[in-house]
N, C-alpha and C positions, 0 to 999 in steps of 0.2 A: 909548424907553429913555432913562434919565437917569443921571447920575453924582452921587453925594452924597459930599462930602468933609467929614470931621469931624476937627478937630485937638484932641487931648486933651493936657493937661499933667498927668501923674500926680504925686502926692506922691512925693518921692524914696524914702521908706521903703516905698512900696507899688508901685513901678515894675515890679518883676519879677512880682508877683502880677497886676498890671493887664495886663501883656503876655500872660501865660498865659491870662487870662480873655478878652482880646480875640481871640487866635488861636482859642480854642475857639468864641467867638461867630461868628467869620467862617466857620469850618468848618461849624458847625451851620446857619448861614444858607444856605450853598451847598447843603448836603445836603437841607434840609427846607423851604425857602421857594420855592414855585413862582415861576418867572420870575427868580429870583436867579441871574444868569449868572456873576457875578464878585463877589468880596468880597475886596479886597486889604487887607492890613495892611502899611503902609509906614513905615519909619523911616529916611529918607534921611540925615538928619543923624547918626543913630546909626551907620549904615553907614559914612559917611565918617570917623567918628572911631573906628571899631572897630580893634582890634589887627591883625586879618587884612587889612583894607583898607590900613591904613597900611604894613604890611609889604610888601604887593603893590605899592603905589604907590612906595615907596622902591626896591624891587627893579627895577622896570621903568622908572623915571624916565629913565634915560640911554638906553633903548632906543626911546623914542618921540620923534618929531619934533614932533608936534602932538596935542593932546587937545581934543576939543570935547564938551561936555556939552549935551545938548538935553533939554528937558522938553516932552512932548506931552500934549495933552488929547484924549481919545477923544471923537469927535463922532458916530461911527456904528459899531456893532458889525460 
């Protein structure tokens, strides 16, 4: 098993259409490609700058003593 990571930078005026097409491509890959166990579409930077995340972060900021963010690489399913 292997992991492939591709970073796209969409043209701003096509970003929403690109996102929709990418999610559709991921879904179709999982459903129709033999051996495709997982196909994630991730936008961590977008998540961290989204209104819902920023509202959450502001709301809980004083409730948290410590926050640690870890990023893992899958090496074995």
